[in-house]
C-alpha positions as CSV (number, residue, x, y, z in Angstrom):
1,M,301.6,61.8,46.2
2,K,303.8,62.0,49.1
3,T,302.2,60.5,52.4
4,A,302.0,61.1,56.2
5,T,303.5,57.9,56.9
6,S,305.8,57.7,53.6
7,N,308.9,57.7,55.8
8,L,307.9,54.9,58.1
9,K,308.4,51.3,58.2
10,K,305.5,49.2,57.1
11,P,303.3,48.2,58.7
12,I,302.9,51.5,60.5
13,I,301.5,51.3,63.9
14,I,300.0,54.5,65.4
15,A,299.0,54.2,69.1
16,G,297.9,56.3,72.2
17,P,294.9,56.9,74.2
18,C,291.5,57.9,72.7
19,S,291.8,61.0,74.6
20,A,294.7,62.8,76.6
21,E,293.3,62.7,80.2
22,T,296.3,64.0,82.3
23,E,300.1,64.9,81.6
24,E,301.0,61.8,83.6
25,Q,299.0,59.5,81.5
26,V,300.4,60.6,78.5
27,F,303.7,60.9,79.2
28,N,303.5,57.2,80.7
29,T,301.8,55.7,77.6
30,A,304.4,57.4,75.5
31,K,307.2,55.6,77.5
32,A,305.5,52.1,77.3
33,L,304.9,52.6,73.7
34,A,308.4,53.8,72.9
35,N,309.9,50.9,75.0
36,S,308.1,48.3,72.9
37,N,310.2,49.3,69.6
38,K,306.9,48.7,67.8
39,V,305.2,52.0,67.6
40,N,306.1,54.5,64.8
41,M,303.8,57.5,66.2
42,L,301.9,58.5,69.2
43,R,298.2,59.5,68.9
44,A,295.9,61.3,71.5
45,G,292.6,63.3,71.4
46,I,292.8,66.8,72.5
47,W,289.2,67.7,71.4
48,K,286.6,64.9,71.4
49,P,283.4,65.7,69.4
50,R,280.6,63.7,71.1
51,T,277.2,62.9,70.0
52,R,275.6,64.7,73.0
53,P,276.8,67.5,75.4
54,G,277.8,66.7,78.8
55,N,280.1,63.8,78.1
56,F,283.9,64.3,78.4
57,E,285.0,66.4,75.1
58,G,288.7,66.4,75.7
59,V,291.1,68.6,77.8
60,G,291.5,71.1,75.1
61,E,294.6,73.2,74.2
62,K,296.6,72.3,77.3
63,G,296.7,68.7,76.4
64,L,298.7,69.7,73.0
65,K,301.9,70.5,75.1
66,W,301.5,67.2,77.1
67,L,301.6,65.4,73.7
68,V,304.2,67.2,72.2
69,D,306.5,67.0,74.9
70,A,305.9,63.4,75.6
71,G,306.7,62.6,71.9
72,K,309.9,64.4,72.0
73,A,310.9,62.8,75.3
74,H,310.4,59.6,73.6
75,N,311.5,60.4,70.2
76,L,308.0,59.5,68.8
77,P,306.1,61.7,66.2
78,T,302.7,62.9,67.2
79,T,299.3,63.3,65.8
80,T,295.9,64.5,66.9
81,E,292.5,65.1,65.4
82,V,291.6,68.7,64.4
83,A,288.0,69.5,63.5
84,N,288.1,73.5,62.7
85,A,290.7,76.1,61.7
86,K,291.2,77.2,65.3
87,H,292.2,73.4,66.1
88,V,294.7,73.5,63.2
89,E,296.0,76.9,64.5
90,L,296.8,75.5,68.0
91,A,298.1,72.2,67.0
92,L,300.6,73.8,64.4
93,K,301.8,76.3,67.1
94,A,302.2,73.6,69.7
95,G,304.3,71.6,67.2
96,V,302.1,68.5,66.5
97,D,304.0,66.3,63.8
98,V,300.6,65.0,61.8
99,L,297.1,66.3,62.1
100,W,294.1,63.9,61.4
101,I,290.4,65.0,60.3
102,G,287.9,62.7,62.1
103,A,284.9,61.0,60.4
104,R,282.6,63.4,61.7
105,T,284.4,66.1,60.2
106,T,285.2,64.3,56.7
107,V,281.3,64.2,56.2
108,N,281.0,67.9,56.1
109,P,282.8,69.5,53.0
110,F,282.4,73.0,54.8
111,S,284.5,71.8,57.7
112,V,286.9,70.0,55.4
113,Q,287.5,73.2,53.3
114,E,287.9,75.4,56.6
115,I,290.7,72.9,57.5
116,A,292.2,73.1,54.1
117,D,292.4,76.7,54.2
118,A,293.9,76.6,57.6
119,V,296.6,74.2,56.5
120,K,297.5,76.0,53.4
121,G,301.1,76.9,53.3
122,S,302.3,74.8,56.2
123,N,302.8,71.5,54.5
124,I,301.6,69.7,57.5
125,P,301.1,65.8,56.9
126,I,297.3,65.0,56.9
127,M,295.6,61.9,57.7
128,I,291.8,61.7,56.8
129,K,289.4,59.3,58.1
130,N,286.4,58.1,56.3
131,P,283.2,59.8,56.5
132,I,280.7,58.2,59.2
133,N,278.3,57.4,56.5
134,P,279.5,54.9,53.5
135,D,280.0,57.5,50.9
136,L,283.1,57.1,49.0
137,Q,282.7,60.5,47.2
138,L,282.7,62.4,50.4
139,W,285.9,60.7,51.3
140,V,287.3,61.3,48.0
141,G,286.2,65.1,48.2
142,A,288.0,65.6,51.5
143,I,291.4,64.2,50.0
144,E,290.9,66.4,47.1
145,R,290.2,69.4,49.0
146,I,293.4,68.9,51.2
147,A,295.5,68.1,48.2
148,D,294.4,71.4,46.5
149,A,295.3,73.5,49.6
150,G,299.1,72.3,48.8
151,I,299.3,69.3,50.9
152,N,300.8,66.3,49.1
153,D,301.6,64.5,52.6
154,I,298.2,62.6,52.9
155,T,297.1,59.3,54.4
156,A,293.6,57.8,54.4
157,I,292.2,56.1,57.7
158,H,289.7,53.3,57.3
159,R,287.8,53.4,60.6
160,G,284.3,52.0,59.6
161,F,281.0,53.3,58.8
162,S,277.8,54.0,60.7
163,S,274.8,51.8,60.4
164,F,271.2,51.5,61.4
165,E,271.7,47.6,61.6
166,K,272.8,46.1,64.7
167,T,276.0,43.9,64.2
168,K,279.0,42.9,66.2
169,F,280.9,45.8,64.9
170,R,280.6,49.5,66.2
171,N,281.0,50.7,62.8
172,E,280.6,48.4,59.6
173,P,283.9,47.9,57.9
174,K,282.5,47.6,54.5
175,W,285.7,46.8,53.2
176,G,284.7,47.4,49.6
177,I,284.9,51.0,50.0
178,P,288.6,51.4,51.2
179,I,289.4,48.9,48.3
180,E,287.6,51.2,45.3
181,L,289.5,54.0,47.3
182,M,292.7,52.0,46.4
183,H,291.7,51.7,42.9
184,L,291.1,55.4,42.7
185,F,294.3,56.5,44.2
186,P,296.9,53.7,43.7
187,D,299.6,55.6,45.6
188,L,297.6,56.8,48.8
189,P,298.6,54.6,51.7
190,I,295.4,53.5,53.7
191,I,296.0,52.6,57.4
192,C,293.1,50.8,59.5
193,D,291.7,52.2,62.8
194,P,290.5,48.6,64.3
195,S,289.4,50.2,67.6
196,H,286.5,52.2,66.1
197,I,285.6,49.5,63.7
198,G,285.2,46.8,66.4
199,G,284.1,49.0,69.4
200,T,285.4,46.1,71.8
201,R,288.9,44.9,72.6
202,D,288.3,41.2,71.3
203,L,287.5,42.6,67.9
204,I,290.9,44.6,67.3
205,E,293.2,41.5,66.7
206,P,291.1,40.0,63.8
207,L,290.4,43.3,62.2
208,S,293.9,44.2,62.5
209,Q,294.9,40.9,60.6
210,K,292.0,41.5,58.0
211,A,293.7,45.0,57.3
212,L,297.1,43.8,56.9
213,D,295.9,40.8,54.8
214,M,294.1,43.4,52.4
215,N,297.5,45.3,52.1
216,M,296.7,48.2,54.3
217,A,299.9,50.3,55.2
218,G,299.4,50.1,59.0
219,L,297.2,50.4,62.1
220,M,295.8,53.0,64.5
221,I,294.9,51.2,67.7
222,E,293.7,53.1,70.9
223,T,296.0,52.3,73.7
224,H,295.5,53.2,77.3
225,L,297.3,52.3,80.6
226,T,294.1,51.6,82.5
227,P,291.5,51.2,79.6
228,D,288.5,50.5,81.9
229,E,289.2,53.7,83.7
230,A,289.2,55.5,80.3
231,W,287.3,58.8,80.3
232,S,286.2,58.1,76.7
233,D,285.6,54.8,74.7
234,A,286.8,52.6,77.3
235,K,285.9,49.3,75.7
236,Q,287.8,49.7,72.5
237,Q,291.1,50.7,74.2
238,I,293.9,48.1,75.3
239,T,296.8,48.0,77.4
240,P,300.5,49.0,75.9
241,T,301.4,45.2,77.2
242,R,298.2,43.8,75.2
243,L,299.2,45.9,72.3
244,I,302.6,44.4,71.9
245,Q,301.4,40.7,72.2
246,L,298.7,41.6,69.5
247,L,301.5,43.0,67.2
248,D,303.5,40.0,67.9
249,R,301.1,37.8,66.7
250,L,300.1,39.6,63.5
251,V,301.2,38.2,60.1
252,V,302.4,40.5,57.5
253,R,302.2,39.1,54.2
254,E,304.2,39.8,51.4
255,K,302.7,42.1,48.6
256,D,304.9,41.3,45.6
257,L,305.6,37.5,44.8
258,I,309.3,36.7,43.8
259,N,309.4,32.9,43.6
260,P,308.8,31.8,40.0
261,L,307.0,28.7,41.0
262,I,304.5,30.2,43.2
263,I,304.0,33.3,40.4
264,S,303.2,30.3,37.9
265,E,300.8,28.5,39.9
266,L,299.1,31.8,40.9
267,D,298.7,32.9,37.4
268,S,297.4,29.4,36.5
269,L,294.6,29.8,39.2
270,R,294.0,33.3,38.0
271,S,293.4,32.0,34.4
272,E,290.8,29.9,35.8
273,I,289.2,32.6,37.5
274,D,289.2,34.5,34.1
275,D,287.2,31.5,32.5
276,V,284.7,31.5,35.2
277,D,284.1,35.1,35.3
278,E,283.6,35.0,31.6
279,K,281.0,32.2,31.9
280,I,279.1,34.2,35.0
281,L,278.8,37.4,32.7
282,N,277.6,35.2,29.6
283,A,275.1,33.6,31.9
284,I,274.0,37.0,33.4
285,S,273.6,38.5,29.8
286,D,271.5,35.5,28.7
287,R,269.3,36.1,31.8
288,F,268.7,39.8,30.7
289,K,267.8,38.5,27.3
290,V,264.9,36.5,28.7
291,I,264.3,39.4,31.2
292,T,263.7,41.5,27.9
293,K,261.2,39.1,26.5
294,I,259.5,38.9,29.6
295,G,259.3,42.8,29.7
296,E,257.8,42.8,26.1
297,F,255.2,40.1,27.1
298,K,254.2,42.1,30.1
299,K,253.8,45.4,28.1
300,E,251.9,43.5,25.5
301,N,249.3,41.9,28.0
302,N,249.1,45.0,30.1
303,T,250.8,43.4,33.4
304,T,252.5,44.9,36.1
305,I,256.5,44.6,36.2
306,L,256.5,43.5,39.8
307,Q,255.1,40.3,40.6
308,P,255.8,39.7,44.3
309,D,254.8,36.2,44.5
310,R,257.3,35.2,42.0
311,W,260.1,37.3,43.4
312,F,259.6,35.6,46.9
313,E,259.8,32.3,45.0
314,I,263.1,33.2,43.4
315,L,264.4,34.3,46.8
316,K,263.6,30.9,48.5
317,T,264.3,28.6,45.9
318,R,267.8,30.3,44.7
319,G,268.7,30.6,48.4
320,L,268.3,27.2,48.8
321,I,270.4,26.2,45.9
322,G,273.2,28.8,47.3
323,S,273.0,27.1,50.5
324,Q,273.3,23.7,48.8
325,L,276.4,24.9,46.9
326,K,277.8,26.2,50.2
327,L,277.6,29.9,49.1
328,N,277.3,32.7,51.7
329,D,273.7,33.1,52.4
330,P,273.9,37.1,52.5
331,F,276.0,37.1,49.3
332,V,273.5,35.1,47.6
333,D,270.5,37.2,49.0
334,Q,272.6,40.6,47.9
335,L,273.3,39.2,44.6
336,L,269.9,38.1,43.9
337,K,268.6,41.6,44.9
338,L,271.0,43.3,42.8
339,I,270.0,41.3,39.7
340,H,266.4,41.7,40.6
341,K,266.9,45.7,40.9
342,E,268.3,45.7,37.3
343,S,265.8,43.4,35.8
344,V,263.0,45.9,37.1
345,L,264.8,48.7,35.6
346,L,265.1,46.9,32.4
347,Q,261.3,46.1,32.2
348,T,260.6,49.6,33.2
349,K,262.5,51.0,30.1
350,I,260.5,48.4,28.0
351,M,257.4,49.6,29.4
352,N,258.1,53.3,28.7
353,S,259.5,52.8,25.1
């Protein structure tokens, strides 16, 4: 699979304002980014899907000309978000170089299919953000729909996932989901949007470094000349100067090792991991053998599967053990809950057999 970023030097840096606001703003932003020699593509939102009406929803079609002209003037390819067939038609007509599908659109297969039908025959590069909810199959489905339309120039964008839980992130990164996407599509580049994951300027740099450490192909960072005065998402935008400083501090790590001594040492450590993993799986297998006996005992004695007091005791005592072993508390909690869920399912099968 070719990609929308295949001809760009890694890591790819896409930057520009959340929203195109004025022609002067777009041109001056493009100039500052081009002068940095660190940015590969200019972005700007033309149509802005907002949760509630009444907020700024983008300047619309006239902004396309600002974006394209600014890109040409400063030798930067351009990209903007499209959410329907009309957006695609207007963006193609204006000469936008790359389109992206936003999270609110990816979540809706009808909308993705409408865009797929609209781009058929154009061979325009497409970038696809993850859906707002943590559903890998929706993301995969969007990629497949665009590919089925004859577009083989595709890149994925990881921008995090909505959550009912209040955390320091605007959108939870849930790194495991893009990692799984990497496994499904080894040749598909994934770039990270730390602006939308973090939601605040201070989180952009650590999230960017995390993304590069995970071998993501690049970053999309919202950049505004005067972020505090931005018409949308002011808190998550940074100035071009701050962007340059941030990029200078990022460490780009090597994907492939060349030094034979380093490779040998890493292989040795990986061998240790293999042995530990085998012991873990054997221990889990032994635990479920005991669970099977418990399930049979409960069935014979007409006892309920779920024993809340026992479960709370396990959570407490194993949590203390995990803390003593300096294991991350949320990890231990999730692991125990996962094992408990499987244990309940196993005992249910025994009860119904």
